[in-house]
DRENDO-1510 file (C-alpha; in Angstrom, 1 decimal, always signed):
<recs>
REC; n; res; u; v; w
REC; 1; MET; +3.7; +73.4; -35.6 .
REC; 2; LYS; +1.5; +76.6; -34.9 .
REC; 3; THR; +3.2; +79.9; -36.5 .
REC; 4; LYS; +3.4; +83.0; -34.1 .
REC; 5; LYS; +1.3; +85.8; -35.2 .
REC; 6; ILE; +3.4; +88.9; -35.3 .
REC; 7; PRO; +1.8; +91.9; -34.4 .
REC; 8; MET; +1.6; +94.9; -36.5 .
REC; 9; ARG; +1.5; +98.8; -35.9 .
REC; 10; ARG; +0.9; +101.9; -38.3 .
REC; 11; CYS; +3.3; +104.1; -38.3 .
REC; 12; VAL; +1.7; +107.7; -37.5 .
REC; 13; GLY; +4.1; +109.5; -40.3 .
REC; 14; CYS; +4.3; +107.2; -43.4 .
REC; 15; MET; +1.1; +105.3; -42.4 .
REC; 16; GLU; +2.5; +101.9; -43.3 .
REC; 17; SER; +1.9; +98.8; -41.4 .
REC; 18; LYS; +4.8; +97.1; -40.2 .
REC; 19; PRO; +5.6; +94.7; -37.6 .
REC; 20; LYS; +5.7; +96.0; -34.0 .
REC; 21; GLY; +9.6; +95.4; -33.3 .
REC; 22; GLN; +10.6; +97.7; -36.3 .
REC; 23; LEU; +8.9; +100.9; -34.7 .
REC; 24; LEU; +9.4; +103.0; -31.8 .
REC; 25; ARG; +6.7; +103.4; -29.4 .
REC; 26; ILE; +6.0; +106.7; -28.3 .
REC; 27; ALA; +3.6; +107.1; -25.1 .
REC; 28; GLY; +1.8; +109.9; -23.7 .
REC; 29; PHE; +0.3; +109.7; -20.1 .
REC; 30; GLU; -0.8; +112.6; -17.7 .
REC; 31; GLY; +0.6; +115.6; -20.1 .
REC; 32; GLU; +4.0; +113.6; -20.4 .
REC; 33; VAL; +5.6; +112.3; -23.7 .
REC; 34; SER; +8.2; +109.9; -23.9 .
REC; 35; ILE; +9.8; +107.6; -25.8 .
REC; 36; ASP; +8.8; +103.9; -24.8 .
REC; 37; LEU; +11.6; +101.5; -25.4 .
REC; 38; THR; +10.3; +98.3; -23.6 .
REC; 39; GLY; +6.6; +98.9; -25.0 .
REC; 40; LYS; +5.1; +98.6; -21.6 .
REC; 41; ALA; +5.0; +102.4; -20.7 .
REC; 42; LYS; +1.3; +103.7; -19.2 .
REC; 43; GLY; -0.7; +105.5; -21.3 .
REC; 44; ARG; -1.7; +105.7; -25.2 .
REC; 45; GLY; +0.9; +105.1; -27.5 .
REC; 46; VAL; +1.6; +106.1; -31.0 .
REC; 47; TYR; +4.3; +104.2; -33.4 .
REC; 48; LEU; +6.8; +105.7; -35.4 .
REC; 49; CYS; +9.1; +104.4; -38.3 .
REC; 50; PRO; +12.9; +105.3; -36.9 .
REC; 51; ASP; +13.7; +107.7; -39.7 .
REC; 52; THR; +13.7; +111.1; -40.3 .
REC; 53; GLN; +11.4; +111.5; -43.1 .
REC; 54; CYS; +8.5; +109.8; -40.8 .
REC; 55; PHE; +9.3; +112.4; -38.0 .
REC; 56; GLU; +8.9; +115.4; -40.3 .
REC; 57; LYS; +5.6; +113.9; -41.6 .
REC; 58; ALA; +4.4; +113.1; -38.2 .
REC; 59; GLN; +5.3; +116.5; -37.1 .
REC; 60; LYS; +3.8; +118.5; -40.2 .
REC; 61; ARG; +0.7; +116.5; -39.6 .
REC; 62; ARG; +0.4; +117.0; -35.9 .
REC; 63; ALA; -0.1; +113.1; -36.0 .
REC; 64; ILE; +1.9; +112.5; -32.5 .
REC; 65; GLY; -0.7; +114.8; -30.5 .
REC; 66; ARG; -3.8; +114.0; -32.3 .
REC; 67; ASN; -3.0; +110.3; -31.9 .
REC; 68; LEU; -2.2; +110.4; -28.1 .
REC; 69; GLU; -5.1; +112.9; -27.7 .
REC; 70; MET; -3.1; +115.5; -26.0 .
REC; 71; GLU; -1.9; +119.0; -26.8 .
REC; 72; LEU; +1.7; +119.1; -27.4 .
REC; 73; ASN; +3.5; +122.2; -27.0 .
REC; 74; ALA; +6.4; +123.1; -29.5 .
REC; 75; GLU; +9.0; +122.7; -26.7 .
REC; 76; GLN; +7.7; +119.2; -26.1 .
REC; 77; LEU; +8.0; +118.3; -29.5 .
REC; 78; GLU; +11.5; +119.3; -30.0 .
REC; 79; LYS; +12.6; +117.4; -27.1 .
REC; 80; LEU; +10.9; +114.6; -28.5 .
REC; 81; PHE; +12.3; +114.7; -31.8 .
REC; 82; GLU; +15.5; +115.3; -30.5 .
REC; 83; GLU; +15.4; +112.0; -28.6 .
REC; 84; LEU; +13.8; +110.2; -31.7 .
REC; 85; LYS; +17.1; +111.1; -33.8 .
REC; 86; LYS; +19.2; +108.7; -31.2 .
REC; 87; TYR; +17.1; +106.1; -32.6 .
REC; 88; GLU; +17.4; +106.7; -35.9 .
REC; 89; LYS; +18.3; +103.7; -38.3 .
REC; 90; LYS; +20.9; +104.9; -40.8 .
REC; 91; ASP; +20.2; +103.1; -44.2 .
</recs>
């Protein structure tokens, strides 16, 4: 029996590779940034662990905007982090 390969993605906060299903995808397309729950939204995508520490690390390093190759203003980032808190996994 053939084993199915698990797609791995790197979190832009902690820089750890994890199975794609455990991470949240943030899609950037035509100046808009959104959380992509389907994993199929148009545009570039970056992945983040669903926890506050990774959000903060990514924000401090400006990793989201850099990896999406777009300028994000403070308002866009704030809205994004508010939305991300809804999907945060509590340990």
